[in-house]
MIDOSE-1310 file (N, C-alpha, C; in nm, 2 decimals, decimal comma, always signed):
residues 79
mpyq	+19,05/+27,90/+29,26/+19,18/+27,87/+29,20/+19,28/+27,92/+29,30; +19,36/+27,83/+29,36/+19,46/+27,87/+29,46/+19,57/+27,95/+29,41; +19,61/+27,94/+29,28/+19,73/+28,01/+29,23/+19,68/+28,09/+29,11; +19,75/+28,20/+29,09/+19,72/+28,29/+28,97/+19,76/+28,22/+28,84
hgtl	+19,68/+28,23/+28,75/+19,70/+28,16/+28,62/+19,83/+28,21/+28,55; +19,92/+28,12/+28,51/+20,04/+28,16/+28,44/+20,16/+28,17/+28,53; +20,14/+28,16/+28,66/+20,26/+28,18/+28,75/+20,33/+28,04/+28,76; +20,45/+28,04/+28,82/+20,53/+27,92/+28,83/+20,46/+27,82/+28,93
awea	+20,40/+27,88/+29,03/+20,32/+27,79/+29,13/+20,20/+27,72/+29,06; +20,13/+27,80/+28,98/+20,02/+27,74/+28,90/+20,07/+27,63/+28,81; +20,18/+27,65/+28,74/+20,23/+27,56/+28,64/+20,28/+27,43/+28,72; +20,34/+27,44/+28,83/+20,38/+27,33/+28,91/+20,26/+27,25/+28,96
srhr	+20,16/+27,32/+29,00/+20,04/+27,25/+29,04/+19,97/+27,18/+28,93; +19,97/+27,24/+28,81/+19,91/+27,18/+28,69/+19,98/+27,05/+28,65; +20,12/+27,06/+28,65/+20,19/+26,94/+28,61/+20,18/+26,83/+28,71; +20,16/+26,86/+28,84/+20,13/+26,76/+28,94/+20,00/+26,69/+28,91
rvvi	+19,90/+26,76/+28,87/+19,77/+26,70/+28,84/+19,78/+26,61/+28,72; +19,86/+26,65/+28,62/+19,87/+26,57/+28,50/+19,94/+26,44/+28,53; +20,04/+26,44/+28,62/+20,10/+26,32/+28,66/+20,01/+26,22/+28,74; +19,93/+26,28/+28,83/+19,84/+26,20/+28,91/+19,73/+26,14/+28,81
dslf	+19,68/+26,22/+28,72/+19,57/+26,17/+28,63/+19,63/+26,06/+28,54; +19,75/+26,07/+28,50/+19,81/+25,97/+28,41/+19,84/+25,84/+28,49; +19,87/+25,85/+28,62/+19,89/+25,74/+28,71/+19,76/+25,66/+28,73; +19,65/+25,74/+28,75/+19,52/+25,67/+28,77/+19,47/+25,61/+28,63
adlk	+19,50/+25,67/+28,52/+19,47/+25,61/+28,39/+19,55/+25,48/+28,37; +19,67/+25,48/+28,41/+19,75/+25,36/+28,40/+19,70/+25,25/+28,49; +19,65/+25,28/+28,61/+19,60/+25,18/+28,69/+19,46/+25,13/+28,64; +19,38/+25,22/+28,59/+19,24/+25,18/+28,55/+19,23/+25,12/+28,42
knrm	+19,30/+25,17/+28,31/+19,28/+25,12/+28,18/+19,40/+25,09/+28,10; +19,50/+25,18/+28,11/+19,62/+25,17/+28,01/+19,70/+25,05/+28,03; +19,75/+25,02/+28,15/+19,84/+24,91/+28,18/+19,78/+24,80/+28,27; +19,69/+24,84/+28,36/+19,62/+24,74/+28,45/+19,47/+24,76/+28,44
tmhr	+19,40/+24,67/+28,50/+19,25/+24,68/+28,50/+19,21/+24,69/+28,64; +19,22/+24,80/+28,70/+19,17/+24,82/+28,84/+19,04/+24,89/+28,83; +18,94/+24,85/+28,92/+18,82/+24,91/+28,92/+18,77/+24,91/+29,07; +18,66/+24,97/+29,09/+18,61/+24,98/+29,23/+18,58/+24,83/+29,28
gsfr	+18,62/+24,80/+29,40/+18,60/+24,67/+29,45/+18,71/+24,57/+29,42; +18,82/+24,62/+29,36/+18,93/+24,53/+29,33/+19,00/+24,48/+29,46; +19,00/+24,56/+29,56/+19,06/+24,52/+29,69/+18,95/+24,48/+29,79; +18,98/+24,37/+29,86/+18,89/+24,32/+29,96/+18,97/+24,31/+30,09
gfgi	+18,93/+24,37/+30,19/+19,00/+24,35/+30,32/+18,95/+24,45/+30,42; +18,99/+24,44/+30,54/+18,95/+24,53/+30,65/+19,07/+24,59/+30,71; +19,07/+24,71/+30,73/+19,18/+24,78/+30,80/+19,27/+24,86/+30,70; +19,32/+24,97/+30,74/+19,41/+25,05/+30,66/+19,54/+24,99/+30,62
rrya	+19,59/+24,91/+30,71/+19,72/+24,84/+30,68/+19,71/+24,75/+30,57; +19,60/+24,67/+30,56/+19,58/+24,58/+30,45/+19,57/+24,65/+30,32; +19,49/+24,76/+30,32/+19,48/+24,84/+30,20/+19,61/+24,90/+30,15; +19,68/+24,95/+30,25/+19,81/+25,01/+30,22/+19,91/+24,91/+30,16
llsg	+19,91/+24,79/+30,22/+19,99/+24,68/+30,17/+19,95/+24,64/+30,02; +19,82/+24,62/+30,00/+19,77/+24,59/+29,87/+19,80/+24,70/+29,77; +19,79/+24,82/+29,81/+19,82/+24,94/+29,72/+19,97/+24,94/+29,69; +20,05/+24,91/+29,79/+20,20/+24,91/+29,76/+20,23/+24,80/+29,66
ftla	+20,18/+24,68/+29,68/+20,21/+24,58/+29,58/+20,16/+24,61/+29,44; +20,04/+24,68/+29,43/+19,99/+24,72/+29,30/+20,07/+24,82/+29,24; +20,12/+24,92/+29,31/+20,20/+25,02/+29,25/+20,34/+24,97/+29,22; +20,39/+24,87/+29,29/+20,52/+24,81/+29,26/+20,50/+24,73/+29,12
alnl	+20,39/+24,66/+29,11/+20,36/+24,59/+28,98/+20,35/+24,68/+28,87; +20,29/+24,80/+28,89/+20,28/+24,90/+28,78/+20,41/+24,95/+28,74; +20,50/+24,97/+28,84/+20,64/+25,02/+28,81/+20,71/+24,92/+28,73; +20,70/+24,79/+28,76/+20,76/+24,68/+28,68/+20,71/+24,68/+28,54
lilh	+20,58/+24,70/+28,52/+20,52/+24,70/+28,39/+20,58/+24,82/+28,31; +20,59/+24,93/+28,37/+20,65/+25,05/+28,31/+20,79/+25,03/+28,27; +20,87/+24,97/+28,36/+21,01/+24,94/+28,33/+21,02/+24,84/+28,21; +20,94/+24,74/+28,22/+20,94/+24,64/+28,11/+20,91/+24,70/+27,98
daat	+20,81/+24,78/+27,97/+20,77/+24,85/+27,85/+20,88/+24,94/+27,79; +20,94/+25,01/+27,89/+21,05/+25,10/+27,84/+21,17/+25,02/+27,79; +21,20/+24,91/+27,85/+21,31/+24,82/+27,80/+21,28/+24,76/+27,67; +21,15/+24,72/+27,65/+21,11/+24,66/+27,53/+21,12/+24,76/+27,41
rrgm	+21,08/+24,89/+27,44/+21,09/+24,99/+27,34/+21,23/+25,02/+27,30; +21,32/+25,01/+27,39/+21,47/+25,03/+27,37/+21,53/+24,91/+27,30; +21,46/+24,80/+27,31/+21,51/+24,68/+27,24/+21,61/+24,60/+27,33; +21,61/+24,62/+27,46/+21,70/+24,55/+27,55/+21,62/+24,51/+27,68
ldmg	+21,59/+24,38/+27,69/+21,52/+24,34/+27,81/+21,61/+24,32/+27,92; +21,74/+24,29/+27,90/+21,83/+24,28/+28,01/+21,88/+24,42/+28,05; +21,84/+24,47/+28,17/+21,87/+24,60/+28,21/+22,01/+24,63/+28,23; +22,10/+24,52/+28,24/+22,24/+24,54/+28,26/+22,31/+24,58/+28,14
ehp	+22,25/+24,56/+28,02/+22,32/+24,61/+27,89/+22,31/+24,76/+27,88; +22,41/+24,81/+27,81/+22,41/+24,95/+27,78/+22,43/+24,97/+27,63; +22,35/+25,06/+27,57/+22,36/+25,08/+27,42/+22,49/+25,14/+27,38
């Protein structure tokens, strides 16, 4: 354990892990269906490009879901 339990550093580290775990859950099951072997290609640049497009698509899905919950799909409107 790198940080003492209950300290501010431990709490910040714990919250970072929760965010990463929820991101992976969104990619794998909650919003998208990503699994091992989803990307095919050679070279780190291609994987980085594909990962960037995938994360951009995930962000768009999150924004769309948030707008749908608020009842306004046009993001230019204000309640």
